[in-house]
C-alpha positions in Angstrom: -86.0 -4.5 -72.7 -88.7 -3.4 -75.1 -90.5 0.1 -75.8 -88.9 3.3 -76.9 -86.7 3.9 -74.2 -85.4 0.5 -74.6 -84.2 1.1 -78.1 -83.2 4.6 -77.5 -80.6 3.0 -75.5 -81.3 5.1 -72.3 -84.0 7.5 -70.9 -81.8 10.9 -71.9 -80.8 10.9 -75.7 -79.3 13.8 -77.6 -82.7 14.5 -79.2 -84.2 14.7 -75.8 -85.5 12.9 -72.3 -88.4 10.6 -72.0 -91.9 11.8 -71.1 -93.9 9.2 -69.0 -96.5 11.6 -69.3 -96.4 12.3 -72.7 -94.8 9.1 -74.0 -92.7 10.5 -76.1 -88.7 12.3 -76.2 -88.8 15.9 -75.3 -86.1 18.3 -75.8 -84.5 20.2 -72.8 -86.5 23.5 -71.9 -85.3 26.2 -74.2 -86.4 29.2 -72.2 -84.6 32.4 -72.4 -82.5 32.1 -69.4 -80.7 29.0 -70.3 -78.9 31.3 -73.3 -76.7 32.6 -70.0 -75.5 28.4 -69.2 -73.5 27.2 -72.0 -72.2 24.3 -70.0 -75.4 23.1 -68.3 -75.5 20.6 -66.3 -75.3 17.4 -68.3 -77.4 14.3 -68.3 -76.0 10.7 -69.2 -76.4 10.2 -72.4 -77.2 14.1 -74.1 -74.1 14.3 -75.6 -73.6 17.9 -73.4 -70.7 20.0 -75.0 -67.0 19.4 -73.4 -66.0 22.5 -72.0 -62.3 21.8 -72.5 -62.8 21.1 -76.3 -65.5 23.9 -77.1 -64.7 27.2 -79.0 -61.9 28.2 -81.1 -58.3 27.5 -79.4 -56.0 30.7 -79.2 -53.1 28.6 -77.1 -52.6 25.4 -75.4 -50.0 23.8 -73.2 -50.0 20.6 -71.0 -51.5 22.8 -68.1 -53.4 25.9 -70.0 -56.1 26.0 -72.3 -56.5 29.3 -73.9 -59.3 29.7 -75.9 -62.6 32.2 -77.1 -66.2 31.2 -77.2 -67.3 34.7 -78.9 -64.4 35.8 -80.5 -64.7 38.9 -78.1 -62.8 37.5 -75.1 -60.4 35.2 -74.4 -60.9 32.9 -72.1 -58.1 30.7 -70.0 -59.0 27.7 -68.4 -56.0 26.1 -66.2 -56.1 22.4 -66.7 -54.0 20.7 -64.1 -54.7 18.8 -61.4 -56.3 21.1 -58.7 -55.4 23.9 -61.1 -52.4 24.0 -59.0 -50.3 26.8 -60.4 -46.9 26.0 -62.2 -44.4 27.3 -64.5 -46.3 25.9 -67.4 -49.5 27.5 -66.1 -47.9 30.9 -65.3 -46.1 30.6 -69.0 -49.7 29.8 -70.5 -51.5 32.8 -68.0 -49.0 35.4 -69.5 -49.8 33.7 -73.2 -53.3 34.5 -72.7 -52.9 38.0 -71.3 -50.4 38.5 -74.6 -53.6 37.1 -77.2 -56.3 39.3 -75.0 -54.3 42.4 -75.6 -53.6 41.9 -79.1 -57.0 41.5 -80.5 -59.9 41.2 -78.0 -62.1 43.3 -75.4 -60.5 41.0 -72.3 -59.4 38.2 -70.1 -61.6 35.7 -68.2 -60.0 33.0 -66.2 -62.5 29.8 -65.7 -62.5 26.4 -65.1 -65.8 23.8 -65.2 -65.2 22.3 -62.0 -65.2 23.0 -58.8 -61.3 24.5 -58.0 -60.8 27.4 -59.1 -56.8 27.1 -57.9 -56.0 24.8 -55.0 -52.6 26.9 -54.6 -48.8 26.5 -55.8 -47.8 23.0 -57.3 -44.8 22.7 -54.9 -43.9 19.2 -56.0 -43.0 21.1 -59.5 -40.0 22.8 -57.8 -38.6 20.2 -56.0 -36.2 19.3 -58.8 -35.1 22.7 -58.7 -34.9 22.7 -55.0 -32.6 19.4 -54.6 -30.4 20.7 -57.1 -30.1 24.6 -56.1 -31.6 24.9 -53.1 -33.9 27.6 -52.2 -31.7 29.9 -54.3 -33.0 28.2 -57.4 -36.8 28.7 -56.2 -35.9 32.7 -55.9 -36.3 33.2 -59.9 -39.3 30.6 -60.0 -40.8 32.6 -57.7 -40.1 36.0 -58.9 -41.4 34.6 -62.2 -44.8 33.6 -60.3 -45.1 37.3 -58.5 -44.7 39.3 -62.1 -47.1 37.4 -64.0 -49.5 38.4 -60.9 -48.3 42.0 -61.5 -48.7 41.1 -65.8 -52.4 40.4 -64.8 -53.1 43.4 -62.6 -52.0 45.8 -64.9 -52.9 44.4 -67.8 -54.1 46.5 -70.7 -57.4 45.2 -70.6 -59.6 43.8 -67.9 -58.8 40.3 -66.6 -62.0 39.0 -64.7 -61.5 35.9 -62.5 -64.1 34.0 -62.6 -64.4 31.8 -59.0 -66.0 28.7 -58.0 -64.7 25.9 -54.9 -61.0 26.3 -54.2 -59.0 29.2 -54.7 -56.5 29.0 -51.9 -53.0 29.8 -51.3 -51.8 31.1 -54.8 -55.4 30.6 -56.2 -56.5 33.5 -54.5 -53.6 35.5 -54.9 -54.0 34.8 -58.8 -57.7 36.0 -57.9 -56.8 39.1 -56.1 -54.4 40.8 -58.9 -57.1 40.3 -61.4 -59.4 43.8 -62.2 -62.3 42.0 -60.9 -63.6 38.4 -59.6 -66.9 36.9 -60.2 -67.2 34.3 -57.5 -69.8 31.8 -56.9 -71.4 31.9 -53.6 -69.6 28.3 -52.9 -66.3 29.9 -53.4 -63.7 29.0 -50.3 -61.0 31.5 -50.5 -57.8 31.6 -48.1 -53.9 31.9 -48.1 -53.1 28.7 -46.2 -49.3 28.4 -46.6 -48.4 28.2 -43.5 -50.0 24.5 -43.3 -46.5 23.8 -45.3 -44.4 26.3 -43.0 -44.2 28.9 -45.7 -45.8 32.3 -46.3 -47.7 33.6 -49.1 -45.1 34.3 -52.0 -46.8 35.5 -54.7 -48.3 38.9 -54.2 -51.0 38.3 -51.1 -49.1 40.2 -48.6 -48.0 42.8 -50.9 -52.4 43.1 -51.9 -53.0 42.5 -48.0 -50.0 45.7 -47.3 -51.5 48.0 -50.2 -55.6 47.0 -49.3 -54.8 48.5 -45.6 -53.3 51.4 -46.8 -55.9 52.4 -49.5 -59.0 51.6 -47.1 -56.5 54.0 -44.4 -56.4 56.3 -46.9 -60.3 56.1 -47.8 -61.4 56.3 -44.3 -59.2 58.9 -43.0 -56.5 60.6 -44.0 -54.9 60.4 -40.5 -55.9 56.6 -39.7 -53.7 54.2 -38.2 -52.7 52.2 -41.4 -52.1 49.1 -38.4 -56.0 49.3 -37.8 -56.6 48.3 -41.3 -53.4 45.7 -41.3 -54.8 43.1 -38.4 -57.1 41.6 -39.9 -55.5 40.8 -43.0 -52.3 39.2 -40.9 -54.6 37.2 -38.8 -56.3 35.9 -42.1 -52.7 34.7 -43.3 -50.7 34.0 -40.4 -54.2 31.6 -38.8 -54.8 30.3 -42.8 -58.3 31.0 -42.4 -60.3 29.9 -45.5 -64.2 31.9 -45.9 -66.3 29.4 -46.3 -68.6 31.4 -48.9 -68.2 34.2 -51.0 -69.4 36.3 -48.9 -67.0 35.7 -46.1 -64.4 36.1 -48.6 -65.7 39.6 -48.9 -65.6 40.2 -45.4 -61.9 38.9 -45.1 -60.5 41.2 -48.0 -60.5 38.4 -50.8 -63.3 40.1 -52.6 -64.4 44.0 -53.0 -67.7 46.3 -52.7 -67.5 46.2 -57.1 -66.8 42.5 -57.4 -69.8 40.0 -58.1 -71.3 36.6 -56.2 -73.5 34.6 -58.6 -75.7 32.2 -56.9 -76.0 29.6 -59.9 -72.7 28.2 -60.8 -74.0 27.3 -64.5 -74.3 31.1 -65.0 -70.4 32.1 -63.8 -68.5 32.0 -67.1 -71.8 34.2 -68.8 -71.5 36.9 -65.6 -67.6 36.7 -66.4 -67.5 37.7 -69.7 -70.3 39.6 -69.5 -68.2 42.1 -66.8 -65.0 42.2 -69.3 -66.9 42.8 -72.0 -69.1 46.2 -70.0 -65.4 47.0 -68.7 -64.0 47.1 -72.2 -66.8 49.0 -73.3 -66.5 51.6 -70.1 -63.0 52.6 -71.3 -61.0 50.5 -69.0 -57.6 51.4 -68.0 -55.1 49.2 -65.9 -54.3 51.0 -62.0 -51.5 53.3 -62.3 -48.4 51.9 -60.8 -48.3 54.0 -57.2 -46.3 54.4 -53.9 -48.0 53.8 -50.5 -47.4 54.1 -47.3 -46.5 50.9 -44.9 -46.9 50.6 -40.7 -42.9 50.0 -40.5 -41.0 48.6 -37.6 -43.9 50.1 -35.3 -46.3 48.3 -36.6 -44.3 45.1 -36.8 -43.0 45.2 -33.4 -46.7 45.8 -32.2 -48.0 42.5 -34.2 -45.2 40.4 -32.8 -45.7 41.3 -29.5 -49.4 40.2 -29.9 -48.1 36.8 -31.1 -45.3 36.4 -28.8 -48.3 36.4 -25.9 -49.5 33.5 -27.7 -46.8 31.5 -28.0 -45.6 31.9 -24.3 -49.4 30.6 -23.2 -48.6 27.5 -25.5 -51.3 28.7 -28.2 -49.0 28.6 -31.2 -45.4 26.8 -31.2 -42.3 28.4 -31.8 -42.3 28.2 -36.0 -45.8 29.5 -35.7 -44.8 32.5 -34.5 -41.9 32.4 -36.7 -43.9 32.6 -39.3 -46.0 35.3 -37.8 -42.8 37.2 -37.6 -42.1 37.0 -41.4 -45.8 37.7 -42.4 -45.6 40.9 -40.1 -42.6 42.0 -41.7 -43.7 41.8 -45.3 -47.5 43.4 -44.8 -45.5 46.0 -42.7 -43.2 47.2 -45.2 -39.5 45.5 -43.1 -37.8 47.9 -41.0 -38.8 51.2 -42.3 -40.6 54.1 -40.8 -44.2 54.4 -39.9 -45.8 56.1 -42.9 -43.1 55.6 -45.3 -44.3 55.2 -49.0 -43.1 51.7 -51.0 -43.9 49.9 -54.0 -45.1 46.3 -54.7 -41.8 45.6 -56.2 -39.8 46.5 -53.0 -43.0 43.8 -50.8 -42.4 41.1 -53.4 -39.0 41.7 -52.6 -39.3 41.0 -49.1 -41.7 38.0 -49.9 -39.2 36.2 -51.7 -36.4 36.8 -48.8 -38.5 35.2 -46.3 -39.8 32.6 -48.6 -36.8 31.2 -49.3 -35.1 31.6 -45.8 -38.6 29.5 -44.6 -37.8 26.9 -47.3 -34.3 26.2 -45.6 -35.9 25.7 -42.6 -36.2 22.0 -40.8 -39.3 22.6 -39.6 -40.8 24.1 -42.8 -39.2 21.1 -44.7 -40.5 18.8 -42.4 -44.1 20.5 -43.6 -43.5 20.3 -47.1 -42.5 16.6 -47.3 -46.0 15.3 -44.6 -47.9 17.2 -47.0 -47.0 15.8 -50.3 -46.9 12.6 -48.4 -49.9 12.3 -46.3 -52.1 15.1 -47.8 -52.3 16.0 -44.3 -50.7 19.4 -42.6 -47.8 19.0 -39.6 -48.1 20.9 -36.9 -44.7 21.6 -35.3 
């Protein structure tokens, strides 16, 4: 109750922390390495900066804050619960790209906690679904897909600074950025089958495109299906990578992406990555046609999943979901090797997504998740 600590109101103050050895308050270390950590772990009483109130604010709505630290790189921070992607988040990210293209070097999507994004906000779409059914959801889903493509083809580099959960729509958001900078403890996966749906924000389109790219890079005559199977299984089984290194093996991170061991340096590295890409003359990828596995690929995958269903390893509805995923990643009822666009595959995503919304089994899974937070197996 007496002494300098009591008088200061605690061990940690804005001026520093009490050193029993030296009997005085000492400021926190200012070693050069800490210049990489704009928002270090705060100590109670130190009055650390609030990352959601720092910098210069450029735009804000109910669920996204767009700001800049240095006047060179735009930062978009999703502020919604679990950073779920809703129409408001879509609007905010589109605005962030527009601002970044107008006068900045690029855009970083970053938030200061352990969730990059836990996926799409299904609850926010329920009023539309109750009023208009799945037909009312299709336009909203297209807006989400268009936002993903806007990020991919932005005229400035867009970097996803990933940490913690990046599930469903969060994983789709990350893979459509020009580059990913991921904290080592990042948990990435397409988990939509858990609520009876398929990825509907471009995730399956990404799997199909990457398979085509890998087949082309590995061997001009390589079978696309060889490269497609792992991506299909990742989506069909809702497999979640337990680290950034595993996410790289699963295809959510590329060899060019960066894994950061210190979460407090994530924003610094992501910002530096944007600057480096901009100064190197970044240009977005060209929209290009790419080949798909076609109806023969669909038949092969469905045959394998049918064996699992008949053996009792998956339910009839799980088979139905897997068949829908196979249809999208293989490009639908076309010949193997047919050239398609991202827009074509995203239209297939929307078709199956909306069809599944009308399925009673899917509705059971969605309501179960919204009411209990736990998946329903049916």
